[in-house]
C-alpha positions in Angstrom: 108.3 81.1 94.4 109.1 78.8 97.2 107.3 76.0 99.1 107.8 76.6 102.8 108.7 73.2 104.4 108.9 72.3 108.0 112.5 71.2 107.6 113.8 74.3 105.7 116.4 77.0 106.8 115.6 79.6 109.3 113.5 82.4 107.7 112.5 85.9 108.7 108.8 86.5 109.6 107.3 90.0 109.1 104.1 91.2 110.7 101.5 93.7 109.5 103.5 96.7 110.1 106.8 95.5 108.5 105.0 94.1 105.5 103.1 97.4 104.9 106.5 99.2 105.0 108.0 96.8 102.5 104.9 97.1 100.2 105.3 100.8 100.3 108.9 100.6 99.3 108.0 98.2 96.5 105.3 100.3 95.2 107.6 103.4 94.9 110.2 101.4 92.9 108.0 100.2 89.9 105.5 101.8 87.6 101.7 101.8 88.8 99.9 98.5 88.8 103.1 96.5 88.4 103.0 94.9 91.8 99.5 93.7 91.5 100.1 92.2 88.1 103.2 90.4 89.4 101.0 89.0 92.3 98.3 87.9 89.8 100.8 86.2 87.7 102.3 84.4 90.7 98.9 83.3 91.8 98.1 82.0 88.3 101.4 80.0 88.1 100.6 78.3 91.4 97.0 77.7 90.5 98.0 75.8 87.4 100.6 73.8 89.2 98.1 72.8 91.9 95.2 72.1 89.7 96.4 71.3 86.1 93.4 69.5 85.2 90.8 72.0 86.6 87.8 72.7 84.3 87.1 75.9 86.1 89.1 78.2 88.5 86.8 80.6 90.4 88.1 83.6 92.3 86.3 85.2 95.2 87.4 88.8 95.1 86.9 91.6 97.7 86.9 95.2 97.3 90.6 95.9 98.3 94.0 95.1 96.7 93.6 91.4 97.6 90.6 91.4 95.4 92.7 93.0 92.6 95.3 90.4 93.0 92.5 87.7 92.4 91.3 89.7 89.2 94.8 89.8 87.9 95.1 86.1 88.4 91.8 85.3 86.8 93.0 87.3 83.7 96.2 85.5 83.6 94.5 82.1 83.9 92.1 83.1 81.0 95.1 83.9 78.8 96.5 80.6 79.5 93.5 78.8 78.4 91.7 78.1 81.6 88.0 79.0 82.3 88.2 81.6 84.9 85.3 83.2 86.8 85.2 86.0 89.4 82.5 86.5 92.0 82.7 90.1 93.5 82.0 90.4 97.2 82.2 94.3 96.8 83.0 97.0 94.2 86.7 97.6 93.9 87.7 100.4 96.2 91.4 101.1 95.2 92.9 102.2 92.0 94.8 99.1 91.4 91.7 96.9 92.1 89.6 99.0 89.6 92.4 98.7 86.9 92.4 95.0 87.5 88.7 94.7 87.2 88.7 96.7 83.9 91.5 94.5 82.5 89.7 91.3 83.5 86.4 92.4 81.9 88.4 93.5 78.6 90.2 90.1 78.7 86.9 88.1 78.7 86.9 86.9 82.3 83.4 85.9 83.5 82.6 88.5 86.2 79.6 87.6 88.4 78.2 85.1 85.9 74.4 84.6 86.5 74.9 80.9 86.6 78.4 79.9 87.9 79.8 76.7 86.8 79.5 74.0 89.5 82.8 73.2 90.9 84.1 69.6 91.3 86.9 68.0 93.3 89.5 68.6 90.5 88.6 72.3 90.3 90.2 75.1 92.2 88.8 78.1 94.2 90.9 81.2 95.0 90.3 83.2 98.1 91.0 86.9 97.3 88.6 88.4 99.6 90.5 90.2 102.4 94.1 89.0 102.7 96.3 91.5 104.7 93.7 94.2 104.8 91.4 92.6 107.3 91.1 94.4 110.7 87.9 93.3 111.9 85.6 90.2 111.8 84.3 89.6 108.2 80.6 90.5 107.8 77.9 90.8 105.1 78.8 89.6 101.7 82.5 88.8 102.6 81.3 86.5 105.5 78.8 84.8 103.1 81.6 84.3 100.6 83.9 82.6 103.2 81.1 80.3 104.1 80.7 79.5 100.5 84.4 78.8 100.1 84.5 76.5 103.1 81.6 74.4 101.7 83.3 73.6 98.4 84.3 70.2 97.2 87.6 71.5 95.7 90.7 72.8 97.1 91.0 76.5 98.2 94.1 78.6 97.4 94.3 81.8 99.6 96.1 84.8 98.4 98.5 86.2 101.1 96.4 85.0 104.1 93.2 83.1 104.5 90.7 85.7 104.6 89.7 86.5 108.2 93.1 85.3 109.7 95.0 87.9 111.8 98.6 88.1 110.2 100.4 88.6 113.4 98.6 86.3 115.8 97.3 83.4 113.7 93.9 83.7 115.2 90.7 84.3 113.3 89.3 87.8 113.6 85.7 86.4 114.0 83.5 83.4 113.4 84.1 83.1 109.8 87.6 82.4 108.3 88.7 80.7 105.2 90.0 77.1 105.5 92.7 77.0 102.8 94.5 73.9 101.5 97.3 76.3 100.1 98.3 79.9 100.9 100.4 81.9 98.6 101.8 84.7 100.8 103.2 87.7 99.0 106.2 89.9 99.8 106.8 88.3 103.3 106.2 85.4 105.5 103.6 86.4 108.2 103.9 85.0 111.7 100.3 84.2 111.9 100.6 81.5 109.2 102.7 79.5 111.5 101.2 79.6 115.0 97.8 79.5 116.8 95.1 78.4 114.3 97.1 79.6 111.3 98.7 76.3 110.6 95.4 74.6 110.2 93.8 77.5 108.3 96.5 78.2 105.9 97.5 74.7 104.8 100.7 74.5 102.8 102.3 77.9 102.6 104.1 79.3 99.6 106.0 82.5 99.3 106.6 84.9 96.3 108.5 87.9 97.3 107.4 89.8 94.1 110.9 91.2 93.8 110.7 93.0 97.1 113.8 93.2 99.4 113.0 93.0 103.1 116.7 93.6 104.1 116.8 96.5 106.4 113.3 95.9 107.8 113.6 94.1 111.1 111.6 90.7 111.3 108.9 90.3 113.9 110.1 86.8 114.5 111.9 84.0 112.8 110.7 80.6 111.6 113.0 77.9 113.0 113.7 74.9 110.8 116.0 73.2 113.1 119.1 73.3 110.7 121.5 73.9 113.7 123.2 70.7 114.9 125.8 69.8 117.6 129.3 69.0 116.5 129.9 65.4 115.6 131.4 63.2 118.3 135.0 62.4 118.2 136.5 58.9 118.8 138.5 59.9 121.9 135.4 61.4 123.6 133.7 59.4 126.6 130.5 59.8 128.6 131.9 62.6 130.7 132.3 64.6 127.5 128.6 65.0 127.0 127.4 66.3 130.3 125.2 65.2 133.1 121.5 65.6 133.4 119.4 65.3 136.4 115.6 65.1 136.5 113.8 66.0 139.6 110.0 65.0 139.6 107.8 62.0 139.8 105.7 62.6 142.8 103.3 59.7 144.1 101.3 58.4 141.1 103.5 60.4 138.6 106.9 58.6 138.4 106.4 58.0 134.7 106.7 61.6 133.9 110.2 61.9 135.5 111.3 58.6 133.9 110.2 59.8 130.4 112.1 62.9 130.8 115.1 60.9 131.9 114.8 58.5 128.9 114.6 61.4 126.6 117.6 63.1 128.1 119.8 60.0 127.7 118.5 59.3 124.2 119.4 63.0 123.1 123.0 62.1 124.1 123.7 63.2 127.7 126.6 61.2 129.1 124.9 60.4 132.4 121.4 60.8 133.5 120.2 60.9 137.2 116.5 60.7 138.2 115.2 61.9 141.6 111.8 60.5 142.0 109.8 62.3 144.6 107.6 59.2 145.4 109.4 57.6 148.5 107.8 54.4 147.4 108.9 54.3 143.9 111.1 51.4 142.7 114.8 52.2 142.6 115.1 51.1 138.9 113.8 51.9 135.6 113.3 48.4 134.2 113.0 49.7 130.6 116.1 51.9 130.8 118.3 50.5 133.6 121.2 52.8 132.5 119.2 55.8 134.2 120.7 56.3 137.7 117.8 56.6 140.2 118.9 58.5 143.3 116.7 59.2 146.4 117.1 62.9 147.6 119.6 63.6 144.7 119.0 67.4 144.8 119.4 67.7 148.6 122.7 65.7 148.7 124.6 67.7 145.9 127.0 70.4 146.6 126.6 73.7 144.8 129.5 73.0 142.6 127.8 69.8 141.4 124.6 71.4 140.7 126.5 74.0 138.8 128.1 71.4 136.5 124.7 69.5 135.9 121.8 70.4 133.5 118.7 69.9 135.6 115.1 69.3 134.7 112.6 70.2 137.4 108.9 69.6 137.6 108.0 66.7 135.5 105.2 65.2 137.5 106.6 66.8 140.7 103.2 67.7 142.2 103.6 69.9 145.4 106.7 68.0 146.5 108.8 69.9 143.8 108.5 73.1 145.8 111.0 72.0 148.4 113.7 71.3 145.9 113.3 74.5 143.9 115.3 77.0 146.0 118.5 75.1 145.8 118.0 74.3 142.1 117.3 78.0 141.2 120.3 79.1 143.2 122.9 76.7 142.1 122.0 74.8 138.8 123.8 76.6 136.0 121.4 75.1 133.3 117.8 74.7 134.5 114.8 73.5 132.6 111.4 74.2 134.5 108.4 72.3 133.4 104.9 71.4 134.5 104.6 71.4 138.4 107.8 73.5 138.8 106.0 76.2 136.7 102.9 76.1 138.8 104.9 76.5 141.9 106.7 79.4 140.4 103.5 81.0 139.4 102.3 81.0 143.0 105.5 81.9 144.8 107.0 85.4 144.4 110.1 84.2 146.3 110.8 81.5 143.8 110.3 84.3 141.1 112.9 86.4 142.8 115.4 83.5 142.7 114.7 83.1 139.0 115.4 86.8 138.4 118.7 86.5 140.5 119.8 83.7 138.2 119.5 85.9 135.2 121.5 88.6 137.0 124.3 86.1 137.8 124.5 84.9 134.1 122.7 81.4 134.8 120.3 80.4 132.0 116.8 79.1 132.6 114.4 77.5 130.2 110.7 77.4 130.8 108.4 75.1 128.9 104.9 76.0 129.6 101.8 74.8 127.8 99.3 77.8 127.4 97.6 77.3 130.7 100.8 77.3 132.6 101.8 80.3 130.8 98.5 81.9 131.7 99.2 81.3 135.5 102.7 82.7 135.2 101.2 85.8 133.6 98.4 86.1 136.3 95.6 85.0 134.0 92.8 82.5 135.0 92.5 80.8 131.7 94.6 80.1 128.6 92.5 82.4 126.4 94.6 85.6 126.7 97.8 83.6 125.9 96.3 82.1 122.8 94.9 85.4 121.6 98.4 86.3 120.7 101.0 83.6 121.5 104.0 85.7 120.3 103.3 88.6 122.5 102.4 86.3 125.5 105.7 84.3 125.1 107.8 87.5 124.8 106.0 89.1 127.8 106.8 86.0 129.9 110.4 86.0 128.9 110.8 89.6 129.6 109.0 89.3 133.0 110.9 86.4 134.3 114.1 87.0 132.4 114.2 83.5 131.0 114.0 81.7 127.8 110.5 80.5 127.2 109.2 77.7 125.0 105.4 78.2 124.7 104.1 74.9 123.5 101.3 74.3 121.1 100.6 74.6 117.5 103.6 76.5 116.2 105.6 76.5 119.5 107.1 80.0 120.2 110.6 80.3 121.6 111.1 83.6 123.3 114.0 85.3 125.1 114.7 88.8 126.5 116.3 91.1 124.0 115.7 89.2 120.9 113.1 88.5 118.2 111.1 85.2 119.0 111.1 82.2 116.9 108.2 80.1 115.7 108.9 76.4 115.4 107.9 75.0 111.9 107.5 71.3 112.8 105.0 69.2 114.6 101.4 68.1 114.4 98.6 66.7 116.6 100.3 63.3 116.9 101.9 65.0 120.0 98.6 65.5 121.6 99.1 62.7 124.1 100.0 62.5 127.7 103.8 62.7 128.6 105.1 64.3 125.3 105.8 67.5 127.2 107.9 65.5 129.7 109.8 64.0 126.7 110.5 67.5 125.3 111.9 68.9 128.6 114.3 65.9 128.9 115.2 66.0 125.2 116.0 69.7 125.5 118.2 69.1 128.6 120.0 66.4 126.9 120.8 68.6 123.9 121.7 71.6 126.2 124.1 69.5 128.3 126.3 68.8 125.2 126.4 72.1 123.6 129.7 74.0 123.8 128.8 77.8 123.1 130.6 80.0 125.5 127.6 82.3 126.1 125.1 80.6 128.4 122.1 82.2 126.9 123.0 81.5 123.3 123.8 77.8 124.3 120.3 77.6 125.7 118.6 79.3 122.6 120.2 77.0 120.1 119.5 73.9 122.2 115.8 74.9 122.7 115.2 75.7 119.0 116.7 72.5 117.9 115.1 70.3 120.6 111.7 71.7 119.9 112.2 71.2 116.1 113.2 67.7 116.5 110.3 67.0 118.8 107.9 68.2 116.2 109.6 66.6 113.4 109.3 63.1 115.1 105.6 63.5 115.0 105.6 64.5 111.4 107.4 61.4 110.4 105.2 58.9 112.4 102.8 57.0 110.3 100.2 56.9 113.1 97.8 59.6 114.0 99.1 59.7 117.6 102.6 59.1 119.2 102.7 57.9 122.6 105.3 59.5 124.8 107.6 56.4 125.2 107.5 55.7 121.4 108.3 59.4 120.9 111.5 59.0 122.7 112.5 56.1 120.4 111.4 58.1 117.5 113.7 60.9 118.4 116.5 58.6 119.1 116.2 57.0 115.7 115.9 60.4 113.9 119.1 61.8 115.5 121.2 58.8 115.0 
């Protein structure tokens, strides 16, 4: 059994179809009922570790195999000296679940006791209602059981998935969904546990593979833990060794967005950082970071060769003024990060979209960093809802449509690119829900990208994006405050990467 940490190694994620395939393989390789008994034993071990002083551990069991897993867990807990109770939300409907119910009754487990023991804060509830078997919104006795679980004073441990959560999208199937403190997922890690609402509803995720072997089954996505790091700096290197970054943005009233991106790029390690503020009345100096080189009309004055050697961030606070700069940047910047108003301009202009496609044909890498509403506009939607319904699919569709790498921001940020399985970032929390943190991410990503040395342009962009997004989220996890202001985020990132 493994605790899944936000700073762990990259891990494969398998959706519903792949997990069903692996489950079928595992069932064929062992005697009947073996897999369910393994699952029950794993749940019981974790339950004892999480609530060693519980007076009673109560299992809410559904009719399917998830309910059978819960019955086996109750039997194992009873054998180990714990008071276990089971409340049935339906009669067992599979051979394995019926066998588990018979074993639990024979082992003295209290099934549907007329007066269940009141649960206190030190006790534990186990959600074995639906798991992977849910395909529609919970209703009837199952919905009532979910509401009861969510009203308890003790922690809830979900088996495989919080009941009512879609395994692939991380979105509830309906109004009722279990809010777990811990989730023990079985056989595989499911994408829905790590993006959308999944992170809030699943709590701490644990994995027991039950002896299954997912090798040979293609993952739906990967969980990115940020283990990849740039090479250490050598003594003989100088600022020219670490690449130039230019930030183009900061229209009137929004200069701070471009400055935040520039500060982040410099803190990430870029050798030189230029900032072109699109506000003609802006001061020619960043008083907090005078090492940033503010240049009026920077993008218009550069030769194609200079643009080709610079990592460019376009759009941070750019307003409508960013449109005029985009054709040259799309045509000549070999490494281009498009954020905020640059994305809005791209969504509204098919000519700019054509230039973005041409970049890919010429082997020039682009990274788009939309929040859900910006992604929706790029996909032709009026609201963020269609994107949030299935974040993995939306990010992949956008990457394929625009032939670019896409970082779809949000809980469990998704990194997608044409021709490869997407990644879900493991780190981050709501401390990042403050103005300007997206500008910091764009700049930090560019600063990482400028230094990387992979020969393949797209692999270079992918690795830089995965690491930058993870570091950005990790900085939020390590702050002692409930929110992290954008300027403070830059310094937190700098300290963490030192």
